[in-house]
Residue frames as qw, qx, qy, qz and C-alpha x, y, z in Angstrom:
[[0.647, -0.377, 0.393, 0.534, -97.14, 76.72, 41.78],
 [0.333, 0.797, -0.206, -0.460, -95.72, 78.81, 39.04],
 [0.906, 0.422, -0.029, 0.032, -94.38, 77.26, 35.84],
 [0.355, 0.740, -0.481, 0.307, -90.85, 78.57, 36.38],
 [0.406, -0.526, 0.646, -0.377, -90.60, 77.11, 39.84],
 [0.926, 0.057, 0.303, -0.219, -91.98, 73.79, 38.59],
 [0.775, 0.581, -0.225, 0.106, -89.30, 73.59, 35.90],
 [0.081, 0.723, -0.592, 0.348, -86.59, 73.96, 38.50],
 [0.786, -0.359, 0.419, -0.279, -87.49, 70.84, 40.46],
 [0.157, -0.445, 0.853, 0.223, -85.22, 67.83, 39.91],
 [0.539, 0.262, 0.795, -0.098, -88.09, 65.49, 39.07],
 [0.517, 0.781, 0.204, -0.286, -89.33, 67.73, 36.29],
 [0.143, 0.773, -0.543, -0.296, -85.87, 68.25, 34.84],
 [0.346, -0.229, 0.905, 0.089, -85.25, 64.51, 34.92],
 [0.582, 0.469, 0.645, -0.160, -88.52, 63.78, 33.14],
 [0.425, 0.847, -0.064, -0.313, -87.83, 66.38, 30.43],
 [0.006, -0.647, 0.726, 0.233, -84.30, 65.05, 29.80],
 [0.445, -0.022, 0.895, 0.009, -85.50, 61.45, 29.70],
 [0.590, 0.644, 0.418, -0.250, -88.24, 62.37, 27.22],
 [0.293, 0.830, -0.356, -0.313, -85.65, 64.02, 25.02],
 [0.166, -0.447, 0.867, 0.145, -83.43, 60.94, 25.10],
 [0.528, 0.230, 0.809, -0.117, -86.32, 58.62, 24.38],
 [0.540, 0.744, 0.201, -0.337, -87.44, 60.70, 21.42],
 [0.209, 0.728, -0.582, -0.294, -84.04, 60.46, 19.69],
 [0.925, 0.041, 0.376, -0.034, -83.81, 57.22, 17.78],
 [0.054, 0.652, -0.649, -0.387, -80.72, 56.14, 15.95],
 [0.906, 0.252, -0.182, -0.287, -81.02, 53.47, 13.31],
 [0.464, -0.494, 0.735, 0.028, -79.15, 50.31, 14.15],
 [0.774, 0.415, -0.366, -0.307, -78.14, 47.96, 11.37],
 [0.476, -0.411, 0.774, -0.065, -77.19, 44.42, 12.20],
 [0.803, 0.354, -0.333, -0.344, -76.71, 41.51, 9.89],
 [0.914, -0.249, 0.315, 0.067, -75.56, 37.95, 10.22],
 [0.158, 0.758, -0.591, -0.227, -71.97, 37.61, 9.09],
 [0.981, 0.156, -0.060, -0.096, -71.33, 34.42, 7.20],
 [0.688, -0.507, 0.422, 0.303, -68.14, 32.49, 7.91],
 [0.713, 0.349, 0.424, 0.436, -67.60, 32.04, 4.20],
 [0.214, 0.925, 0.116, 0.293, -67.75, 35.79, 3.67],
 [0.434, -0.854, 0.280, 0.059, -65.27, 36.41, 6.49],
 [0.783, -0.177, 0.473, 0.363, -62.93, 33.77, 5.10],
 [0.585, 0.618, 0.328, 0.409, -63.11, 35.32, 1.65],
 [0.021, -0.984, 0.050, -0.171, -62.28, 38.75, 3.05],
 [0.609, -0.656, 0.406, 0.186, -59.29, 37.34, 4.92],
 [0.775, 0.137, 0.468, 0.401, -58.07, 35.53, 1.79],
 [0.393, 0.834, 0.194, 0.336, -58.37, 38.70, -0.29],
 [0.255, -0.941, 0.220, -0.044, -56.38, 40.63, 2.30],
 [0.737, -0.383, 0.477, 0.286, -53.69, 37.93, 2.33],
 [0.687, 0.437, 0.402, 0.418, -53.49, 38.04, -1.46],
 [0.139, 0.963, 0.031, 0.230, -53.21, 41.83, -1.37],
 [0.504, -0.780, 0.355, 0.105, -50.40, 41.52, 1.17],
 [0.795, -0.038, 0.479, 0.370, -48.61, 38.99, -1.07],
 [0.509, 0.713, 0.261, 0.405, -48.83, 41.37, -4.04],
 [0.157, -0.974, 0.122, -0.111, -47.58, 44.22, -1.84],
 [0.696, -0.518, 0.427, 0.253, -44.60, 42.07, -0.79],
 [0.734, 0.312, 0.420, 0.433, -43.85, 41.35, -4.43],
 [0.273, 0.879, 0.143, 0.364, -44.04, 45.03, -5.37],
 [0.422, -0.889, 0.177, 0.026, -41.88, 45.95, -2.35],
 [0.849, -0.109, 0.264, 0.445, -38.94, 43.98, -3.76],
 [0.198, -0.664, 0.241, 0.680, -36.15, 46.20, -5.06],
 [0.250, -0.014, 0.738, 0.626, -36.12, 44.76, -8.59],
 [0.094, 0.638, 0.740, 0.190, -39.86, 45.12, -9.03],
 [0.122, -0.861, -0.257, 0.422, -39.94, 48.60, -7.50],
 [0.211, -0.517, 0.397, 0.729, -37.12, 49.80, -9.79],
 [0.201, 0.223, 0.797, 0.524, -38.86, 48.28, -12.82],
 [0.023, 0.788, 0.614, -0.036, -42.10, 50.05, -11.92],
 [0.164, -0.806, 0.006, 0.569, -40.24, 53.32, -11.47],
 [0.284, -0.211, 0.627, 0.694, -38.60, 52.71, -14.86],
 [0.118, 0.498, 0.768, 0.385, -42.08, 52.51, -16.40],
 [0.051, -0.339, -0.033, -0.939, -42.97, 55.79, -14.71],
 [0.554, -0.561, -0.579, -0.210, -45.34, 54.36, -12.11],
 [0.188, -0.610, 0.364, -0.678, -45.76, 56.25, -8.85],
 [0.269, 0.020, -0.915, 0.299, -45.38, 53.94, -5.80],
 [0.297, 0.163, 0.522, -0.783, -48.35, 55.60, -4.08],
 [0.647, 0.250, -0.233, -0.682, -50.50, 54.92, -7.16],
 [0.503, 0.165, -0.844, -0.091, -49.36, 51.29, -7.18],
 [0.036, -0.069, -0.836, 0.543, -50.36, 50.86, -3.53],
 [0.469, 0.244, 0.241, -0.814, -53.73, 52.50, -4.20],
 [0.632, 0.252, -0.522, -0.514, -54.28, 50.22, -7.19],
 [0.321, 0.071, -0.930, 0.165, -53.48, 47.14, -5.10],
 [0.204, 0.161, 0.650, -0.715, -56.09, 48.27, -2.57],
 [0.568, 0.352, 0.048, -0.742, -58.68, 48.57, -5.36],
 [0.245, 0.210, -0.885, -0.336, -58.03, 45.17, -6.98],
 [0.809, -0.123, -0.035, -0.574, -61.06, 42.93, -7.19],
 [0.753, -0.289, 0.580, -0.115, -61.02, 39.32, -6.09],
 [0.878, 0.415, 0.226, 0.075, -60.84, 38.04, -9.67],
 [0.388, 0.846, -0.306, 0.202, -57.90, 40.33, -10.46],
 [0.377, -0.663, 0.617, -0.196, -56.05, 39.11, -7.38],
 [0.875, -0.002, 0.482, -0.054, -56.72, 35.49, -8.35],
 [0.738, 0.665, 0.003, 0.113, -55.42, 36.19, -11.86],
 [0.095, 0.838, -0.490, 0.219, -52.21, 37.72, -10.47],
 [0.619, -0.445, 0.623, -0.175, -51.72, 34.78, -8.09],
 [0.908, 0.265, 0.323, -0.004, -52.22, 32.31, -10.95],
 [0.574, 0.777, -0.186, 0.182, -49.73, 34.13, -13.14],
 [0.169, -0.759, 0.584, -0.233, -47.20, 34.23, -10.32],
 [0.788, -0.213, 0.561, -0.139, -47.70, 30.51, -9.75],
 [0.865, 0.466, 0.177, 0.053, -47.08, 29.77, -13.43],
 [0.240, 0.882, -0.400, 0.067, -43.75, 31.62, -13.56],
 [0.850, 0.128, -0.433, 0.273, -40.62, 29.47, -13.41],
 [0.614, -0.784, -0.024, 0.088, -39.00, 29.53, -9.99],
 [0.767, -0.268, 0.219, 0.540, -35.44, 29.13, -11.24],
 [0.029, -0.651, 0.254, 0.715, -35.38, 32.04, -13.61],
 [0.450, 0.500, -0.472, -0.571, -34.65, 31.34, -17.27],
 [0.881, 0.027, 0.413, -0.231, -36.14, 28.00, -18.32],
 [0.758, 0.615, -0.216, -0.025, -34.12, 27.75, -21.54],
 [0.105, 0.689, -0.676, 0.240, -30.82, 27.64, -19.69],
 [0.581, -0.276, 0.692, -0.326, -31.97, 24.82, -17.43],
 [0.897, 0.345, 0.201, -0.191, -33.27, 22.81, -20.43],
 [0.560, 0.719, -0.405, 0.074, -29.97, 23.31, -22.27],
 [0.133, -0.583, 0.746, -0.294, -27.91, 22.20, -19.26],
 [0.779, -0.049, 0.535, -0.324, -30.14, 19.16, -18.78],
 [0.853, 0.511, -0.032, -0.105, -29.66, 18.13, -22.41],
 [0.328, 0.716, -0.591, 0.175, -25.88, 18.49, -22.15],
 [0.417, -0.410, 0.737, -0.337, -25.80, 16.34, -18.98],
 [0.878, 0.183, 0.354, -0.267, -27.96, 13.67, -20.69],
 [0.731, 0.635, -0.249, -0.002, -25.68, 13.60, -23.76],
 [0.062, 0.660, -0.703, 0.257, -22.56, 13.34, -21.58],
 [0.627, -0.222, 0.664, -0.342, -24.08, 10.46, -19.58],
 [0.894, 0.367, 0.181, -0.183, -25.16, 8.64, -22.75],
 [0.530, 0.719, -0.441, 0.090, -21.69, 9.16, -24.23],
 [0.201, -0.560, 0.745, -0.302, -20.02, 7.80, -21.07],
 [0.756, -0.016, 0.581, -0.301, -22.27, 4.73, -21.15],
 [0.247, -0.193, 0.808, 0.499, -21.38, 4.14, -24.79],
 [0.448, 0.573, 0.665, -0.168, -24.91, 4.57, -26.14],
 [0.427, 0.895, 0.125, 0.012, -23.95, 7.55, -28.31],
 [0.698, -0.048, 0.105, 0.707, -20.79, 9.06, -29.73],
 [0.085, 0.965, 0.220, 0.115, -21.59, 12.75, -29.41],
 [0.164, -0.907, 0.389, -0.007, -18.31, 13.59, -27.70],
 [0.908, 0.286, -0.295, 0.087, -15.66, 11.35, -29.31],
 [0.334, 0.557, -0.562, 0.512, -12.82, 12.46, -27.04],
 [0.567, -0.486, 0.390, -0.539, -14.55, 11.34, -23.83]]
């Protein structure tokens, strides 16, 4: 049997193709994924989403544009924030007063306290009451 006729048989072609496939090896990388690591990644993504929501507000967006910041650069920077930077932002947002200006609320509270004390007769701050 000639070599050319032997290469045309289905058995020979199948063997050559299977040898080619067996000789190609692709590296496979597998690792155990820790639940803690997955949870941390989800938390970081949630914190990034919260910062994105904050930046998406009209007041914040206009303030950033007033400083000359490009919105695309802001979004890219949010994507590149580390976990510690996100935690720092979340802490600072948590420390901000929810009602706006704290001085106004303190002043109004003091006035209400003085009016109540004057009505009870404990002080005479407002003599006409």
